[in-house]
C-alpha positions in Angstrom: 63.6 -49.0 -63.9 66.2 -51.4 -62.5 69.0 -50.1 -60.3 72.0 -49.7 -62.7 74.7 -52.2 -62.1 78.3 -52.2 -63.4 78.4 -55.9 -64.3 76.4 -57.3 -67.2 77.0 -60.9 -66.2 74.1 -63.4 -65.9 74.0 -67.0 -64.9 71.0 -69.2 -65.6 71.0 -72.4 -63.5 68.4 -75.1 -64.2 68.0 -77.2 -61.0 65.1 -79.3 -62.4 62.8 -79.7 -65.4 65.4 -80.4 -68.1 65.6 -84.0 -69.4 62.5 -84.8 -67.3 58.8 -84.0 -66.8 58.4 -82.4 -63.4 60.6 -80.8 -60.7 60.8 -77.5 -62.5 63.2 -75.0 -60.9 65.5 -72.4 -62.4 67.8 -69.8 -60.7 68.7 -66.5 -62.3 71.9 -65.2 -60.8 73.7 -61.8 -61.2 76.8 -60.8 -59.4 74.6 -59.5 -56.5 71.2 -61.3 -56.5 69.4 -64.5 -57.3 65.7 -65.0 -58.2 64.1 -68.4 -58.5 61.5 -69.4 -61.2 59.2 -72.2 -59.9 60.0 -74.7 -57.2 58.3 -77.9 -58.4 58.0 -81.5 -57.5 58.2 -84.8 -59.5 56.5 -88.0 -58.8 58.6 -91.1 -58.1 59.6 -93.5 -60.8 58.8 -97.2 -60.7 62.4 -98.0 -59.5 61.9 -95.8 -56.4 59.9 -98.1 -54.1 58.5 -96.4 -51.0 59.4 -92.8 -52.2 56.5 -90.3 -51.9 58.0 -87.5 -54.0 61.1 -86.1 -55.6 62.3 -82.5 -55.2 65.2 -80.5 -56.6 68.6 -80.4 -54.9 68.8 -77.0 -53.2 72.5 -77.3 -52.3 73.7 -74.5 -54.7 71.1 -72.1 -53.3 71.7 -72.9 -49.7 75.3 -71.9 -50.0 74.1 -68.5 -51.4 70.9 -68.0 -49.5 71.8 -64.4 -48.7 71.6 -63.6 -52.4 68.2 -65.2 -53.0 65.6 -62.4 -53.2 62.4 -64.0 -54.4 60.6 -67.0 -55.9 58.5 -66.2 -59.0 55.8 -68.7 -60.0 54.5 -69.3 -63.6 51.4 -71.3 -62.5 50.0 -73.6 -59.8 50.7 -77.1 -61.0 52.5 -79.4 -58.6 55.5 -79.7 -60.9 56.0 -76.0 -60.4 54.9 -75.3 -56.8 55.0 -78.7 -55.1 58.5 -78.4 -53.5 57.9 -74.9 -51.9 57.2 -76.3 -48.4 60.7 -78.0 -48.4 62.4 -74.9 -50.0 60.9 -72.4 -47.6 62.1 -74.3 -44.5 65.6 -73.4 -45.5 65.2 -70.2 -47.6 62.2 -68.1 -46.6 61.8 -65.4 -49.3 58.8 -63.6 -50.8 56.8 -65.6 -53.3 55.2 -63.9 -56.3 52.4 -65.3 -58.4 48.9 -64.7 -59.7 45.9 -65.1 -57.5 44.8 -68.6 -58.2 48.4 -69.8 -58.1 49.0 -68.3 -54.7 45.7 -69.6 -53.4 46.9 -73.1 -54.2 50.3 -72.3 -52.6 48.6 -71.0 -49.5 46.6 -74.3 -49.2 49.7 -76.3 -49.6 51.7 -74.3 -47.0 48.8 -74.4 -44.5 48.8 -78.2 -44.7 52.6 -78.2 -44.0 52.4 -75.8 -41.1 54.2 -73.0 -42.9 51.1 -70.9 -43.9 51.7 -68.1 -41.4 55.4 -67.8 -42.0 55.4 -67.3 -45.8 55.1 -64.0 -47.6 52.8 -64.4 -50.6 52.6 -61.4 -53.0 49.7 -61.5 -55.5 50.4 -60.0 -58.9 48.2 -59.3 -61.9 49.0 -59.7 -65.6 51.0 -56.7 -66.7 52.5 -56.1 -63.3 56.3 -55.8 -62.9 58.2 -56.5 -59.7 61.8 -55.4 -59.1 64.1 -57.6 -57.0 67.7 -56.4 -56.9 69.3 -56.7 -60.3 66.1 -58.2 -61.8 62.7 -56.9 -62.9 60.0 -59.5 -63.8 56.8 -58.7 -65.8 53.9 -61.2 -65.8 52.3 -61.9 -69.2 49.0 -63.7 -69.7 49.1 -67.2 -71.3 46.8 -70.2 -71.6 47.4 -73.6 -70.0 45.4 -76.4 -68.4 45.2 -74.4 -65.2 43.9 -70.9 -64.5 46.2 -67.9 -64.1 49.2 -69.3 -66.0 51.7 -66.7 -67.1 54.9 -66.2 -69.0 57.7 -64.0 -67.5 59.6 -61.2 -69.2 62.8 -61.0 -67.0 64.9 -57.9 -67.4 68.4 -58.9 -66.3 71.8 -57.2 -66.3 72.6 -59.0 -69.6 69.4 -58.3 -71.4 65.8 -59.4 -71.6 64.9 -63.0 -71.1 61.4 -64.4 -71.8 60.4 -67.6 -70.0 57.1 -68.9 -71.4 56.2 -71.2 -68.5 53.9 -74.0 -69.6 51.6 -72.6 -72.3 49.5 -73.1 -75.3 47.9 -70.7 -77.8 44.2 -70.8 -77.1 42.2 -68.2 -79.0 38.9 -69.2 -77.4 39.7 -70.1 -73.8 37.0 -70.9 -71.3 37.7 -67.7 -69.3 37.7 -65.6 -72.5 41.2 -64.4 -71.8 43.5 -65.5 -74.6 47.3 -65.4 -74.5 48.8 -61.9 -74.8 50.6 -62.3 -78.1 50.6 -58.6 -78.6 52.8 -58.0 -75.5 55.1 -60.7 -76.6 55.5 -59.2 -80.0 56.2 -55.8 -78.4 59.0 -57.3 -76.3 60.3 -59.0 -79.4 60.5 -55.6 -81.2 62.5 -54.3 -78.2 65.0 -57.1 -78.4 65.1 -60.4 -76.6 68.4 -61.9 -75.5 67.1 -65.3 -74.6 63.9 -67.3 -75.0 63.2 -70.2 -72.6 60.2 -72.1 -73.9 58.0 -75.1 -73.0 59.0 -78.1 -75.0 56.5 -80.8 -73.8 54.6 -81.0 -77.2 57.5 -80.0 -79.5 57.4 -83.4 -81.3 53.7 -83.0 -82.1 52.6 -81.4 -85.4 50.0 -78.7 -85.8 48.1 -76.8 -83.1 46.8 -77.8 -79.7 43.0 -77.7 -79.7 41.1 -75.2 -77.6 39.8 -76.2 -74.2 36.3 -75.4 -75.4 36.6 -78.4 -77.7 36.3 -80.7 -74.7 33.3 -78.8 -73.5 31.5 -79.4 -76.9 32.4 -83.1 -76.7 31.0 -83.3 -73.2 27.7 -81.6 -74.4 27.3 -84.1 -77.2 28.1 -87.1 -75.0 26.1 -86.1 -71.9 22.8 -85.6 -73.8 22.9 -89.1 -75.0 23.9 -90.8 -71.7 20.9 -92.0 -69.7 22.7 -93.4 -66.6 25.1 -91.9 -64.2 28.2 -90.1 -65.6 31.6 -90.2 -64.0 34.3 -87.9 -65.3 37.9 -88.3 -64.3 40.2 -85.4 -65.0 43.1 -83.4 -63.5 41.9 -81.6 -60.4 43.8 -78.4 -61.2 41.9 -77.9 -64.5 39.1 -75.8 -63.1 38.1 -74.6 -66.5 37.2 -78.2 -67.5 35.4 -78.7 -64.2 33.5 -75.5 -64.8 32.4 -76.7 -68.2 31.1 -79.9 -66.7 29.2 -77.9 -64.0 27.7 -75.6 -66.6 26.5 -78.6 -68.8 25.1 -80.3 -65.7 23.1 -77.3 -64.8 21.6 -77.1 -68.3 20.7 -80.8 -68.2 19.2 -80.6 -64.7 21.9 -82.9 -63.2 23.8 -82.5 -59.9 27.6 -82.8 -59.6 29.5 -84.7 -56.9 33.2 -83.9 -56.4 35.3 -86.9 -55.4 38.9 -87.1 -54.4 40.8 -85.0 -51.9 42.7 -82.8 -54.3 39.7 -82.2 -56.5 37.6 -81.1 -53.4 40.4 -78.8 -52.2 41.0 -77.1 -55.6 37.3 -76.6 -56.3 36.9 -75.1 -52.8 39.8 -72.8 -53.4 38.6 -71.8 -56.9 35.0 -71.2 -55.7 36.2 -69.1 -52.7 38.1 -66.6 -54.8 35.5 -66.4 -57.6 37.3 -68.5 -60.2 34.3 -70.9 -60.5 30.6 -70.0 -60.6 27.2 -71.6 -60.8 28.3 -74.2 -58.2 25.9 -73.5 -55.3 22.8 -75.2 -56.9 24.7 -77.8 -58.8 27.4 -79.3 -56.6 26.2 -81.5 -53.8 28.1 -83.4 -51.0 29.1 -86.9 -51.8 27.1 -88.0 -48.7 23.9 -87.1 -50.6 24.7 -89.2 -53.6 22.0 -91.8 -52.8 19.3 -89.1 -52.6 19.3 -88.7 -56.4 18.5 -91.1 -59.3 21.5 -92.2 -61.4 20.3 -90.1 -64.5 20.5 -86.9 -62.4 24.1 -87.3 -61.3 27.6 -86.4 -62.7 30.6 -87.4 -60.5 33.8 -85.4 -61.1 36.7 -87.3 -59.7 40.4 -87.7 -59.5 42.2 -90.7 -60.8 42.7 -89.9 -64.5 46.3 -91.2 -64.2 45.4 -94.5 -62.5 47.0 -93.4 -59.2 46.8 -96.3 -56.7 44.9 -94.4 -54.0 42.9 -92.1 -56.3 39.1 -92.0 -56.1 38.5 -93.6 -59.5 41.0 -96.4 -58.9 39.2 -97.2 -55.6 35.9 -97.2 -57.4 37.2 -99.6 -60.0 38.6 -101.8 -57.2 35.3 -101.7 -55.3 37.2 -100.1 -52.3 35.6 -96.6 -52.4 33.5 -96.0 -49.3 30.8 -94.0 -51.1 30.8 -94.7 -54.8 30.2 -98.1 -56.4 30.5 -98.7 -60.1 27.3 -100.1 -61.8 26.8 -101.5 -65.3 24.7 -98.5 -66.2 27.5 -96.0 -65.5 29.5 -94.2 -68.2 33.0 -93.3 -67.2 34.9 -90.7 -69.1 38.7 -90.5 -68.7 39.3 -86.9 -69.6 43.2 -86.9 -69.7 46.2 -88.2 -71.6 48.6 -90.5 -69.8 51.6 -88.9 -68.3 54.7 -90.9 -69.4 55.0 -93.9 -67.2 51.3 -94.1 -66.2 50.1 -95.9 -69.3 49.9 -99.4 -67.6 48.1 -98.0 -64.5 45.5 -96.3 -66.6 45.0 -99.3 -68.8 44.4 -101.5 -65.7 41.8 -99.1 -64.3 40.0 -99.0 -67.6 40.0 -102.8 -67.8 38.6 -103.0 -64.2 35.8 -100.6 -65.1 34.9 -102.6 -68.1 34.9 -105.8 -66.0 32.3 -104.1 -63.8 30.1 -103.5 -66.9 30.6 -99.8 -67.1 30.9 -98.0 -70.5 34.3 -96.3 -70.6 35.2 -93.4 -73.0 38.8 -92.2 -73.2 40.9 -90.1 -75.6 41.3 -92.9 -78.2 37.5 -93.0 -78.6 36.5 -89.3 -78.4 37.9 -85.8 -78.0 37.5 -85.8 -74.2 40.9 -84.2 -73.6 43.1 -81.6 -75.0 46.7 -80.8 -73.9 47.7 -77.7 -72.1 51.0 -77.5 -74.0 51.9 -75.9 -77.3 52.5 -78.0 -80.4 54.9 -77.3 -83.2 53.0 -74.5 -85.1 52.3 -72.6 -81.8 56.0 -72.8 -80.9 56.9 -71.4 -84.3 54.5 -68.5 -83.7 56.1 -67.7 -80.4 59.7 -67.9 -81.8 58.7 -65.7 -84.8 57.1 -62.9 -82.8 59.8 -62.9 -80.0 62.8 -63.2 -82.3 65.3 -64.1 -79.6 69.1 -64.0 -80.1 69.6 -67.2 -78.1 67.3 -70.1 -77.4 67.2 -72.6 -74.5 64.4 -75.2 -74.7 63.0 -76.1 -71.3 60.4 -78.3 -69.6 60.7 -81.7 -71.3 62.5 -84.9 -71.6 65.7 -84.8 -73.8 63.9 -85.8 -77.0 61.5 -82.9 -76.5 64.3 -80.5 -76.1 65.9 -81.8 -79.3 62.7 -81.5 -81.3 62.2 -77.9 -80.0 65.8 -77.0 -80.9 65.1 -78.4 -84.4 62.1 -76.1 -84.7 64.3 -73.1 -83.9 66.8 -74.2 -86.5 64.0 -74.4 -89.1 63.2 -70.8 -88.3 66.8 -69.8 -89.0 68.5 -69.7 -85.7 72.2 -70.7 -85.8 73.2 -73.9 -84.1 75.7 -72.0 -81.9 72.9 -69.9 -80.4 70.8 -72.9 -79.2 71.7 -74.4 -75.9 70.3 -77.9 -75.1 71.4 -78.2 -71.5 70.7 -80.4 -68.5 70.0 -79.9 -64.8 73.0 -78.3 -63.2 74.6 -76.9 -66.4 75.1 -73.2 -66.0 74.3 -71.0 -69.0 76.4 -67.9 -68.5 76.3 -64.5 -70.3 79.5 -62.6 -70.0 79.5 -58.8 -70.6 76.0 -58.9 -71.8 75.6 -61.0 -74.9 78.2 -63.7 -75.1 76.7 -67.0 -74.0 78.4 -70.3 -73.1 78.0 -73.2 -70.8 80.3 -72.2 -68.0 80.3 -75.1 -65.5 78.1 -77.6 -63.7 76.7 -77.1 -60.2 75.2 -79.8 -57.9 71.8 -80.7 -59.1 69.8 -83.8 -58.9 67.0 -85.7 -57.1 66.3 -85.4 -53.4 63.9 -88.1 -52.3 61.1 -87.6 -49.9 59.9 -90.6 -47.8 57.4 -89.7 -45.2 59.0 -87.0 -43.0 62.4 -87.9 -44.2 63.9 -85.5 -46.8 67.1 -86.7 -48.5 67.8 -89.5 -46.1 67.0 -92.1 -48.7 69.8 -92.4 -51.3 70.9 -94.8 -54.0 72.1 -97.5 -51.6 68.8 -97.6 -49.7 66.9 -97.7 -53.0 69.2 -100.5 -54.3 68.4 -102.5 -51.1 64.7 -101.9 -51.5 64.7 -103.1 -55.1 66.7 -106.1 -54.0 64.2 -106.9 -51.3 61.3 -106.4 -53.7 62.7 -108.7 -56.4 64.6 -111.4 -54.5 63.4 -111.4 -50.9 65.3 -111.7 -47.6 67.0 -114.4 -45.5 67.9 -113.5 -41.9 70.3 -115.8 -40.0 70.3 -115.3 -36.3 72.8 -116.9 -33.9 74.4 -116.3 -30.5 78.1 -116.9 -29.9 80.2 -116.9 -26.8 82.6 -114.0 -26.9 85.6 -115.9 -25.4 85.4 -119.2 -27.2 83.4 -118.4 -30.3 81.1 -121.3 -29.7 77.5 -121.2 -30.9 75.0 -121.4 -28.0 71.9 -120.5 -29.9 70.8 -120.8 -33.5 71.4 -120.5 -36.3 67.8 -119.7 -36.8 66.7 -118.9 -40.3 64.0 -116.4 -41.1 62.8 -116.1 -44.7 60.7 -113.3 -46.1 59.8 -113.1 -49.8 62.2 -115.9 -50.7 60.6 -119.3 -50.0 57.8 -120.6 -47.8 59.7 -122.2 -45.0 57.4 -125.2 -44.4 57.6 -126.2 -48.0 61.4 -125.7 -48.2 62.6 -127.3 -45.0 65.6 -129.0 -46.7 66.9 -125.6 -48.0 66.5 -124.0 -44.6 68.2 -126.9 -42.8 71.1 -126.8 -45.3 71.4 -123.0 -44.8 72.0 -123.7 -41.1 74.7 -126.3 -41.9 76.4 -123.9 -44.4 76.4 -121.2 -41.7 78.1 -123.4 -39.1 80.7 -124.5 -41.7 81.4 -120.9 -42.6 82.0 -120.1 -38.9 84.4 -123.0 -38.5 86.5 -121.6 -41.3 87.0 -118.4 -39.3 88.2 -120.5 -36.5 90.7 -122.2 -38.8 91.8 -118.7 -40.0 92.4 -117.8 -36.3 89.9 -115.0 -36.6 87.7 -116.0 -33.7 86.9 -112.5 -32.6 86.6 -110.8 -36.0 82.8 -110.4 -36.1 82.8 -108.6 -39.4 84.7 -111.4 -41.1 82.3 -114.0 -39.6 79.3 -112.1 -41.1 81.0 -111.8 -44.4 81.9 -115.5 -44.5 78.3 -116.5 -43.6 76.8 -114.1 -46.2 79.1 -115.4 -49.0 78.7 -119.0 -48.2 74.9 -118.9 -47.9 74.6 -116.8 -51.1 76.7 -119.4 -53.0 74.5 -122.2 -51.7 71.2 -120.5 -52.3 72.1 -119.5 -55.8 73.4 -123.0 -56.7 70.1 -124.5 -55.5 67.6 -121.9 -56.6 69.3 -119.5 -59.1 67.9 -116.7 -56.9 69.8 -113.8 -55.1 67.9 -112.9 -51.9 69.4 -110.4 -49.6 71.2 -112.3 -46.8 71.5 -110.6 -43.4 73.5 -112.5 -40.7 72.8 -111.3 -37.2 75.4 -112.4 -34.6 74.8 -111.7 -31.0 78.0 -111.8 -28.9 77.4 -113.3 -25.4 79.7 -113.1 -22.4 80.1 -116.6 -21.1 79.9 -115.4 -17.4 76.3 -114.6 -18.0 75.3 -117.9 -19.5 74.2 -121.0 -17.5 76.8 -123.8 -17.8 74.3 -126.3 -19.1 73.7 -124.0 -22.1 77.4 -123.9 -23.1 78.1 -126.7 -25.7 80.8 -129.2 -25.0 83.8 -129.6 -27.3 83.4 -131.8 -30.4 79.7 -132.4 -30.0 77.6 -132.9 -33.1 74.4 -131.1 -31.9 75.5 -127.5 -32.0 72.7 -126.4 -34.2 69.7 -125.3 -32.3 66.6 -124.7 -34.4 62.9 -124.1 -33.9 
């Protein structure tokens, strides 16, 4: 039983995961308490040069940190747990999740130095936790990672069901299908709001069972005489387990490649979520001790990541694995939006090395972990919510999912297609509306810096990447404004200086002319104006001659004349004021 509260108000605040793939995070707020569902990470877009990761903006929660009672996790994918190390540094509250999920969290926190300070509470399917005004029940689902769950959240306003990422798999590898019976029971009780995964809402039919991939592997592996290399998501231990089982039946050994793959297999094995590994998995260092027809390499890199093991193999930069013409490489994944070109390049590079490459377009070597249209209809039908809020997907996915709900008879006014930061508020129990917007967005992680790279820095990085840089360095006497050194011109990513000496020489002349204009304007000591005049003049000249827009950075060093040898001070009206190297 939840402690009885006078207010029936509820605020649901998505801080990530709406209108995007990744960065999933949602706050449930009553008058007294807040619980958080997932704290995920997103990978940087192509227009974010140098950025390592993107995390949600925690500003709203930091201002209310005393109300935050817990973090509840639906599963262990990076887009649901990846930002926990950053969150816990500011708000250290207990974290609840299933065993495999928290084993991955523990590994992540250990790597960030927070392992001993975090409170991790393992739950089982069917367990209920009570945190202030909220009670959360964990319901078994199926996904492309073990131990995924949906959440039945009893709130002051009523029952909310959050599906997490899910699919309906009647024959999962672990023989534990989604608990549709419990969802139906909750539907009979009465569900105020359904928040459901929208990733595959635009796809018709049903998602295939994970066992389909295992059957495809069996059929393929028997026919392959050489070495087999399988690239898949490291978190999909059920797929890795199927590969290990088939390898054992065929008398092959498995080699695990890629840091994340090694870590997750180690975690899964240590807690008993993988079996039959002792006699099958061998260290990568022993790869040369076995003939090619006795080896299967399970590797990261199914998304064409630049530093992944498969990409390094394709580029011949992997220290221990080289691609041979007798190899068969299986890409057991679908491209995450934005990764299509990277994957295509890796496949091309593998073909160039003579390998046979099999991917989803050629065989059923991958199935999704997300529900398609018919599965979503099933969930809506058995849960029978009063209100619906599609989550986890780009905007088109949310729209498609909303249309499914409409087909099933839900009124338009009961469907809320929202965005990050938009607060869905329930007043006095069952009246829902979008109340306001709170601060939500992207916080960029670059090395050890969190949030110190913003739009201006990104704009400059894009500018440098596309147009290059010109640096103009000169020294000026502080009292007379005369140039005693320079202008020296340094070009990076713009032109090769030895082949463009005329342009570089003219930039020096343009710089001196710009300085003389500041003298005419009686602004001898206005250093900001001097830099601006130089920047504008050089920009106009360079664009006129090249139709390019490099970043122009004037560097003026002010020198006290008392500290300069007299012979270095130029005389009035001389014509050789430009000193160049």
